[in-house]
C-alpha positions as CSV (number, residue, x, y, z in Angstrom):
1,M,82.3,115.2,105.4
2,L,85.0,114.1,102.8
3,V,88.2,115.2,103.7
4,N,91.6,115.2,101.7
5,P,94.0,115.5,104.4
6,S,96.7,118.4,104.3
7,F,100.2,116.9,104.2
8,N,103.8,118.0,104.9
9,A,106.3,117.3,102.0
10,P,110.2,118.2,101.0
11,K,110.3,121.2,98.9
12,H,112.1,118.9,95.9
13,S,110.0,116.5,96.1
14,G,107.9,117.8,93.1
15,C,104.5,117.3,95.4
16,G,101.7,119.3,94.5
17,I,98.1,120.0,94.5
18,S,96.0,118.1,91.9
19,F,92.2,117.5,91.8
20,P,91.2,114.3,94.2
21,L,89.4,112.2,91.7
22,G,88.4,109.4,93.9
23,L,87.0,112.1,96.9
24,G,85.0,113.5,93.4
25,Y,83.4,109.7,92.7
26,L,82.9,109.2,96.4
27,A,81.1,112.3,96.8
28,A,78.7,111.8,93.7
29,S,78.0,108.3,94.8
30,L,77.1,109.6,98.1
31,K,74.8,112.3,96.8
32,N,73.1,109.8,94.7
33,S,72.3,107.8,97.4
34,G,70.6,110.9,99.5
35,F,73.0,111.7,101.6
36,E,74.1,115.4,102.5
37,V,77.8,115.4,101.6
38,V,80.1,118.1,102.2
39,V,83.8,118.3,100.7
40,A,86.6,119.9,102.2
41,D,89.8,119.4,100.5
42,S,92.2,120.7,103.2
43,A,95.3,120.6,100.9
44,A,94.3,122.8,98.4
45,K,92.2,125.6,101.0
46,S,95.6,127.3,101.3
47,E,99.1,128.1,99.8
48,P,102.1,126.1,100.9
49,V,103.8,127.2,103.4
50,E,107.6,126.4,104.9
51,I,106.9,125.1,108.2
52,D,110.6,123.8,108.5
53,K,113.8,123.9,106.7
54,G,113.1,122.4,103.3
55,I,109.8,120.7,104.5
56,L,106.3,122.3,103.0
57,R,103.0,121.9,104.5
58,F,100.2,121.6,101.4
59,G,97.1,123.1,103.1
60,L,95.3,124.0,106.7
61,D,97.0,123.4,109.8
62,N,95.0,121.4,112.6
63,N,93.7,124.4,114.0
64,Q,92.3,125.7,110.8
65,L,91.1,122.1,110.4
66,R,89.5,121.6,113.5
67,E,87.4,125.2,113.0
68,L,86.0,123.8,109.8
69,V,85.2,121.0,111.1
70,K,83.6,122.3,113.7
71,S,81.7,124.8,111.3
72,I,80.2,121.7,109.5
73,E,79.6,119.3,112.4
74,P,79.8,116.2,110.4
75,G,78.5,112.8,111.6
76,L,81.0,111.2,109.9
77,V,84.2,111.9,108.4
78,G,85.9,110.0,105.2
79,I,89.6,110.6,105.1
80,G,91.2,109.9,101.9
81,C,94.8,108.5,101.7
82,F,96.1,108.0,98.5
83,F,99.5,107.4,99.0
84,S,101.1,105.4,102.2
85,S,103.3,108.5,102.5
86,R,100.8,110.4,103.1
87,F,99.3,108.0,105.8
88,P,100.9,110.2,108.7
89,A,98.6,112.7,107.6
90,A,95.8,111.1,107.1
91,L,96.7,109.8,111.0
92,E,97.0,113.5,112.3
93,T,93.2,114.1,110.7
94,A,91.8,111.4,112.2
95,K,92.9,112.4,115.9
96,V,92.0,116.1,114.9
97,I,88.3,114.7,114.2
98,K,88.5,113.1,117.2
99,S,89.9,115.4,119.7
100,I,86.5,117.9,118.7
101,G,84.3,114.7,119.4
102,K,85.1,111.1,119.9
103,K,81.4,110.2,118.6
104,I,82.3,111.5,114.8
105,I,82.3,108.2,113.4
106,T,86.1,108.3,111.4
107,V,86.5,106.3,107.9
108,I,89.4,106.2,106.0
109,G,90.3,104.8,102.5
110,G,92.1,105.0,99.6
111,I,95.7,103.1,98.6
112,H,97.6,102.7,101.7
113,P,94.2,101.4,103.8
114,S,93.4,98.9,101.0
115,I,96.6,97.6,100.7
116,M,97.3,97.4,104.6
117,P,94.0,97.6,106.4
118,A,94.7,95.9,109.5
119,E,97.6,98.1,110.4
120,V,95.3,101.6,109.5
121,C,92.3,100.2,111.5
122,S,94.7,99.0,114.4
123,Y,94.6,103.0,115.4
124,P,91.9,104.3,118.1
125,E,91.4,107.2,116.1
126,I,90.4,105.5,113.2
127,D,87.1,103.6,113.2
128,F,86.7,101.7,109.6
129,A,88.8,101.4,106.9
130,V,87.2,100.8,103.1
131,I,89.2,98.6,101.0
132,G,89.2,99.3,97.2
133,E,87.5,101.4,95.3
134,G,84.8,102.6,98.0
135,E,81.5,104.1,95.7
136,R,79.4,101.2,96.8
137,S,80.9,99.8,99.7
138,F,80.9,102.9,101.4
139,V,77.2,104.0,100.9
140,K,76.5,100.7,102.5
141,L,78.7,101.3,105.4
142,I,76.7,104.4,106.4
143,E,72.9,102.6,105.6
144,S,74.5,99.9,108.1
145,I,75.5,102.7,110.5
146,I,71.9,104.1,110.2
147,N,70.3,101.1,110.3
148,K,72.4,99.6,113.0
149,S,73.1,96.4,111.3
150,D,75.9,94.1,111.5
151,F,79.1,95.1,108.9
152,K,80.0,91.6,108.3
153,D,78.6,91.5,105.0
154,I,79.6,94.8,103.4
155,D,82.2,93.4,100.8
156,G,85.6,95.1,101.4
157,L,85.7,96.8,104.8
158,A,88.0,96.6,107.7
159,F,86.3,97.5,111.3
160,K,86.8,96.8,115.2
161,R,84.7,94.5,117.2
162,H,85.3,93.6,120.9
163,G,89.2,95.0,120.6
164,E,89.2,92.4,117.5
165,I,90.4,93.9,113.8
166,I,87.7,92.3,111.5
167,I,88.5,92.3,107.7
168,N,86.2,91.7,105.2
169,P,87.9,90.8,101.9
170,K,87.6,93.0,98.6
171,T,85.5,90.8,96.0
172,Q,82.8,92.8,94.4
173,Y,84.3,95.1,92.0
174,I,82.1,97.7,89.4
175,T,81.7,96.7,86.4
176,D,79.2,98.5,85.7
177,L,81.3,101.7,85.5
178,D,79.2,103.5,82.8
179,N,76.3,103.8,85.7
180,L,78.7,105.8,87.9
181,S,78.3,109.5,87.6
182,C,81.2,111.9,86.9
183,P,83.1,113.2,89.9
184,A,81.5,115.5,92.0
185,W,83.3,118.5,90.3
186,D,80.7,121.2,91.6
187,M,81.0,120.3,95.3
188,F,84.9,121.7,94.7
189,D,86.4,124.8,93.9
190,M,87.6,123.9,90.8
191,E,89.0,127.2,89.6
192,R,91.5,126.1,92.7
193,Y,92.5,123.1,90.3
194,L,91.9,124.4,86.7
195,N,94.5,127.6,87.2
196,L,97.2,125.9,89.1
197,G,99.5,127.3,86.7
198,E,102.0,124.4,86.5
199,G,103.3,122.6,83.5
200,R,102.4,118.5,84.2
201,W,104.3,116.0,82.3
202,G,105.1,118.2,79.4
203,L,101.8,120.2,78.9
204,G,101.5,123.6,79.2
205,K,100.0,125.7,81.8
206,G,96.2,125.8,80.7
207,R,93.1,124.6,82.3
208,Y,93.9,120.8,83.5
209,A,91.8,118.3,84.8
210,P,92.1,114.6,85.1
211,V,90.2,112.0,83.8
212,V,90.0,107.8,84.3
213,T,88.4,105.6,81.9
214,S,89.4,102.2,83.1
215,R,89.8,100.3,86.2
216,S,92.9,97.8,87.0
217,C,94.9,96.2,84.6
218,P,95.3,92.8,83.0
219,Y,98.9,92.5,82.9
220,R,100.9,91.4,86.1
221,C,104.1,93.5,86.5
222,T,105.8,92.2,89.6
223,F,106.1,95.9,90.7
224,C,102.7,96.6,90.4
225,G,100.1,97.0,93.5
226,I,97.1,98.1,91.8
227,H,95.6,94.6,91.8
228,N,95.3,95.0,95.7
229,V,93.1,98.2,94.8
230,M,90.9,97.8,91.8
231,G,90.8,93.8,91.5
232,R,92.8,91.7,88.9
233,K,89.8,92.0,86.4
234,Y,90.4,95.1,83.8
235,R,86.7,97.3,83.5
236,S,86.6,100.0,81.2
237,R,83.9,103.0,80.5
238,S,82.3,102.8,76.7
239,A,84.2,105.2,74.9
240,S,80.9,107.6,74.5
241,N,80.8,107.7,78.3
242,V,84.2,109.0,78.3
243,V,83.8,111.5,75.4
244,D,80.5,112.5,77.5
245,E,82.5,113.4,80.6
246,I,85.9,115.4,78.6
247,E,83.1,117.5,76.8
248,T,81.6,118.4,80.0
249,L,84.8,119.4,81.3
250,V,85.7,121.3,77.9
251,D,82.3,123.0,78.0
252,K,81.4,123.9,81.3
253,Y,84.8,124.2,82.9
254,H,86.7,125.2,79.8
255,V,89.2,122.3,80.1
256,N,91.9,122.6,77.3
257,E,94.3,120.5,78.8
258,L,93.5,116.7,79.9
259,S,95.7,113.6,81.8
260,F,94.5,110.0,80.9
261,E,95.0,108.7,84.5
262,D,94.1,105.1,83.5
263,D,96.8,102.6,84.5
264,N,96.1,100.8,80.9
265,L,94.4,103.3,79.1
266,T,95.2,101.8,75.6
267,Y,95.0,98.3,76.3
268,D,91.6,97.7,74.4
269,K,92.8,99.0,71.0
270,D,89.2,99.7,69.7
271,R,87.7,101.1,72.5
272,F,90.8,103.7,72.6
273,I,90.5,104.6,68.9
274,E,86.5,104.9,69.6
275,I,87.8,107.7,72.4
276,C,90.0,109.4,69.8
277,K,87.1,109.1,67.3
278,G,84.9,110.8,69.7
279,I,86.9,114.1,70.7
280,T,88.2,114.3,67.0
281,E,84.5,114.1,65.8
282,R,82.9,116.5,68.5
283,K,85.6,119.0,67.9
284,L,86.9,119.3,71.2
285,K,89.9,121.2,71.3
286,I,92.4,119.8,73.6
287,R,95.8,118.4,74.5
288,W,96.3,115.3,76.4
289,N,98.9,113.1,77.6
290,T,99.2,109.6,80.0
291,P,101.1,110.4,83.1
292,N,100.9,106.7,84.6
293,G,102.0,105.5,81.4
294,V,100.7,102.9,78.4
295,H,101.9,99.3,77.6
296,V,104.0,99.7,74.4
297,G,102.4,96.3,73.3
298,S,99.0,97.6,72.8
299,L,100.1,100.5,70.7
300,D,100.7,100.6,66.8
301,E,100.7,103.5,63.9
302,E,97.1,102.9,63.3
303,S,95.9,103.9,67.3
304,L,98.8,106.4,67.4
305,E,97.4,108.3,64.3
306,F,94.3,108.6,65.9
307,A,95.8,109.6,69.4
308,R,97.8,112.3,67.9
309,K,94.5,113.7,65.8
310,S,92.3,114.0,69.1
311,G,95.2,116.2,70.8
312,C,97.7,113.7,72.3
313,D,100.9,115.8,73.0
314,S,103.1,113.2,74.2
315,L,102.8,109.5,75.3
316,N,104.8,108.0,78.7
317,L,106.1,104.6,77.2
318,A,106.0,102.1,80.6
319,I,109.3,100.3,78.8
320,E,110.8,99.5,82.3
321,S,113.9,98.0,80.9
322,G,116.3,98.2,78.0
323,D,116.8,94.6,79.0
324,D,114.9,91.6,77.7
325,F,115.4,89.4,80.8
326,M,114.9,92.4,82.8
327,R,111.9,93.5,81.4
328,N,110.0,90.0,80.7
329,R,111.5,87.5,83.1
330,V,112.3,89.4,86.1
331,I,109.4,92.5,85.4
332,R,107.0,90.3,83.7
333,K,106.0,93.2,81.2
334,G,105.5,90.6,78.4
335,L,106.7,93.2,76.0
336,K,109.2,92.6,73.1
337,A,111.8,94.7,72.0
338,D,110.4,94.7,68.2
339,K,107.7,96.2,69.5
340,I,109.5,99.4,71.6
341,Y,111.0,100.2,68.4
342,E,108.1,100.2,66.2
343,V,106.0,102.5,68.5
344,A,109.0,104.6,68.6
345,K,109.5,104.8,65.3
346,A,105.6,105.9,64.7
347,C,105.6,108.1,67.4
348,R,108.4,110.0,65.8
349,K,106.5,110.0,62.3
350,L,103.3,111.4,63.5
351,G,105.4,114.0,65.8
352,I,103.8,112.5,69.2
353,K,106.4,113.6,71.9
354,M,107.7,110.1,73.8
355,N,108.5,110.1,77.1
356,A,109.9,106.5,78.7
357,Y,109.7,105.3,81.8
358,F,112.1,102.9,82.9
359,I,112.7,101.0,86.7
360,I,115.9,100.1,88.0
361,G,117.6,98.2,90.8
362,M,115.2,95.1,90.4
363,P,116.5,91.7,91.8
364,G,118.8,90.7,88.9
365,E,119.9,94.6,87.8
366,S,123.3,94.3,86.6
367,D,125.7,96.4,84.8
368,S,125.4,94.2,81.9
369,S,121.4,95.0,82.0
370,I,122.1,98.8,82.4
371,E,124.2,98.9,79.3
372,N,121.3,97.3,77.1
373,T,119.3,100.3,78.8
374,K,121.7,102.8,77.7
375,K,121.2,101.1,73.9
376,Y,117.4,102.0,74.2
377,I,118.2,106.0,75.2
378,R,120.9,106.3,72.3
379,D,118.7,104.6,69.7
380,L,115.3,105.6,70.6
381,K,115.8,109.4,70.9
382,F,113.3,110.1,73.9
383,N,111.7,113.9,74.5
384,N,112.1,112.8,78.4
385,V,113.2,109.9,80.4
386,S,112.2,109.0,83.9
387,I,114.2,106.3,85.7
388,F,112.3,105.2,88.8
389,I,114.6,102.9,91.5
390,A,112.2,99.8,92.3
391,T,110.2,99.9,95.6
392,P,108.8,97.2,96.7
393,M,105.2,98.2,97.5
394,P,103.4,95.9,100.4
395,G,101.1,92.9,98.5
396,T,103.6,93.2,95.4
397,K,105.0,89.9,94.0
398,L,108.2,92.6,94.3
399,H,107.5,93.1,98.0
400,D,107.1,89.2,98.6
401,D,110.6,88.2,96.7
402,C,112.8,90.8,98.5
403,L,111.1,89.7,102.0
404,A,111.6,86.3,101.2
405,N,115.2,86.4,100.0
406,G,116.5,89.1,102.7
407,Y,116.8,92.5,100.4
408,I,114.5,94.3,102.7
409,E,113.8,94.0,106.2
410,K,110.3,94.3,106.9
411,K,109.7,96.7,110.4
412,S,112.1,98.7,109.0
413,Y,111.0,99.2,105.4
414,E,107.5,99.7,106.1
415,D,108.2,102.4,109.2
416,E,110.0,103.7,106.6
417,F,107.3,103.8,103.6
418,V,104.5,105.7,105.4
419,N,106.8,108.6,106.3
420,Y,105.7,111.7,104.8
421,K,109.3,112.2,103.7
422,A,109.5,108.7,101.9
423,A,111.0,109.3,98.3
424,L,108.6,106.3,96.5
425,F,110.6,105.0,93.1
426,T,113.6,107.5,93.6
427,Q,115.2,106.0,96.8
428,V,116.8,102.9,97.2
429,S,115.2,100.1,99.5
430,I,116.4,97.0,97.8
431,Q,120.1,96.0,98.5
432,T,121.1,92.2,96.9
433,P,124.2,90.4,97.0
434,E,125.0,92.1,93.4
435,F,124.2,95.9,93.9
436,D,124.1,98.0,97.1
437,N,122.8,101.6,97.3
438,H,126.0,103.1,95.7
439,K,125.4,101.2,93.1
440,V,122.1,101.8,92.1
441,Q,122.3,105.6,92.6
442,L,125.6,105.5,90.4
443,W,123.6,103.4,87.5
444,Q,120.7,106.0,87.5
445,H,123.6,108.6,87.3
446,C,124.9,107.2,84.0
447,L,121.6,106.2,82.4
448,F,120.7,110.2,82.7
449,I,123.9,111.1,81.1
450,E,123.1,108.6,78.6
451,Y,119.8,110.7,78.1
452,F,121.7,114.1,77.8
453,K,124.1,112.7,75.4
454,A,121.6,111.5,72.8
455,T,119.3,114.5,73.0
456,L,122.1,117.2,72.8
457,K,123.3,115.0,69.4
458,D,119.6,114.7,68.0
459,G,118.7,118.3,68.7
460,F,121.7,120.6,69.7
461,F,121.3,123.6,68.6
462,R,117.0,123.2,69.1
463,W,117.9,123.1,72.8
464,L,120.5,125.9,72.5
465,F,118.0,128.5,71.2
466,T,115.0,127.3,72.5
467,A,116.3,126.2,76.5
468,P,119.5,127.5,77.3
469,R,119.9,127.1,80.6
470,A,118.7,123.3,80.2
471,W,121.4,123.0,77.4
472,A,124.2,124.0,79.8
473,A,123.3,121.7,82.3
474,M,123.3,119.0,80.0
475,A,126.1,120.1,78.9
476,V,128.3,120.4,81.9
477,K,126.9,117.0,83.5
478,I,128.3,115.3,80.0
479,A,131.6,117.2,80.1
480,M,132.4,116.3,84.0
481,S,131.4,112.6,83.0
482,F,134.1,112.6,80.7
483,L,136.6,114.4,82.4
484,L,136.1,112.4,85.9
485,G,134.5,109.2,84.9
486,A,131.0,107.9,86.3
487,E,132.5,107.3,90.2
488,L,133.9,111.0,90.3
489,S,130.9,113.0,88.5
490,F,128.2,111.4,90.2
491,K,129.6,112.1,93.6
492,L,130.0,115.9,92.3
493,T,126.6,115.9,91.0
494,R,125.5,114.6,94.8
495,Y,127.3,117.1,96.4
496,I,126.5,119.8,94.1
497,R,122.6,118.8,94.8
498,N,123.3,118.7,98.4
499,L,124.1,121.9,98.6
500,I,121.5,123.7,96.8
501,K,118.9,121.9,99.0
502,K,120.9,123.1,101.5
């Protein structure tokens, strides 16, 4: 049995339900290996319920989960833990499983077990932790359990032996991605995901599905932890294999909106163009976007033309900072300013919406670097911006540097890191001699004001007549900033926001 756990989240966190791709791939791999598999997306089996003031539970409660597991009678349960903030939910699921029968084997996998396998495996309710991609190592684990053979040769596995936690490092990654089956959509209630009726990253409210065409990323951004999960080597599926999957989603499930959730979709320009050509030539009517962001350095007008013809609605451009030092020396993005302006110009020319990703609050951030980011927001006329606050994920260079310099405290940070109330990338956890919590939030406020100014200047009447409420909100915030100044308008905005939450 594979379980996507129910989870709790603050009402205003923006969390929601989406198809669990990792479990979909794992279910297909297990099924192809001859195992009897049942998938239970506990998080999607019921509507969100407010369990406390401002706190929602997504999915089944413990009693409902217990009855579901009893009805299936599994011998082994695989539990997905896709975010570190979801670990409490995954652990609670393991406790429910063990309360039914201590002989039921529990295995946990996902991002959090991959970056902190020893900590995860230290809990008595968890028997094994799979590190990194699990399609093959999980199959080998089950075969070893059946054959009663040693686990020491299974790549990427944490387990207990005589009270000691043994960790087999992850060294082998799947290179022949085309040989993996598509996610086992038929084992899920697909209609539940396809008809969520929510706008996603600027797309509409159509029948939506996520797709991943590659794994890992060749870049080494200091804040990114993908290499702890997917290894350092970039691997990709062939263009024809990707388009085959999209065609199946369109023909069988009537999907008309799609997100490419790669960590670097456009890295191989030729492959990316072939994917776009394939979508166009097969006349697949979809709109698509890139919620994980794309590296601007791999884009140009030629590839963007093919993207637009294939249904590209918007691109999330991972710019990170408008300051060259912050972007290329601190974050190590390897991205020149000229390239950013070139790609932005091409997107405007072709009618592709631009959503920009910025990260603030990295060590070295200053008023000067924030002013440079403001200039990018003024100049490039983005359709939307996301201004994230740097989060030092365990296993990243940023985390190691912050720990070494005393910018975070290991115990307190990691306790907060696995809290379901943790708002990763939106709360300040790094404090340096140059800035504190308040300063970073003030910077974020000022950057949003700059975006509001640029947005209304570029399309005053368009916003007024198509989105009057958004127009009014932006106008009020700009006026407050002008009349009260940055500091007072920030405090008033935060006060109003807290009142609304209550």
